[in-house]
C-alpha positions in Angstrom: 18.7 10.7 14.0 21.0 11.4 11.1 19.3 12.5 8.0 21.2 9.9 5.9 19.7 7.1 7.9 16.1 8.3 7.6 13.9 6.6 5.1 11.5 8.6 3.1 8.0 7.3 3.6 5.7 7.0 0.7 2.0 7.0 0.3 0.3 4.9 -2.3 -3.2 5.0 -3.8 -5.6 2.1 -4.0 -4.6 1.1 -7.6 -1.0 0.6 -6.5 -2.1 -1.3 -3.3 -4.1 -3.6 -5.5 -1.2 -4.2 -7.9 1.3 -4.8 -5.0 -0.8 -7.2 -2.9 -2.9 -8.8 -5.6 -6.2 -8.2 -3.8 -9.4 -6.7 -5.2 -10.6 -3.3 -4.0 -13.5 -4.9 -2.1 -11.1 -7.5 -0.5 -8.8 -4.7 0.7 -11.7 -2.8 2.3 -13.1 -6.0 3.8 -9.7 -6.9 5.3 -9.4 -3.4 6.8 -12.8 -3.9 8.4 -11.7 -7.2 9.8 -8.6 -5.6 11.2 -6.1 -7.7 9.2 -4.9 -5.1 6.6 -3.3 -1.7 7.1 -5.7 1.2 7.5 -5.6 3.9 4.9 -4.6 7.5 5.7 -7.3 10.1 4.9 -5.8 12.8 2.8 -9.1 14.7 2.3 -12.8 13.9 2.6 -12.7 12.0 -0.7 -9.1 10.9 -0.9 -7.1 8.1 0.8 -3.7 6.5 0.6 -1.8 3.8 2.3 1.7 3.9 3.9 3.9 1.8 1.5 6.0 0.3 4.2 2.9 -0.9 6.1 1.6 -2.7 3.0 5.0 -4.3 2.4 5.0 -5.4 6.1 1.6 -7.0 5.6 2.9 -8.8 2.5 6.0 -10.0 4.3 3.9 -11.3 7.3 1.7 -13.2 4.9 4.8 -14.7 3.2 6.2 -15.7 6.6 3.1 -17.6 7.4 3.6 -20.0 4.6 7.0 -21.0 5.9 5.5 -22.2 9.3 
């Protein structure tokens, strides 16, 4: 793959996930447990982050549901 066509992936922390998707911290973790929200990436034993593109894909999927 050409380096110009690669997209830099970004990890985001829980505060930004909350801001982007509008859910509370507890709702995010409950949705992960239910299997309906992207699972976080463990960075260390006490640190996690989410893949930005996965959170955006979740938002886009939710938006698409309203059109059906």
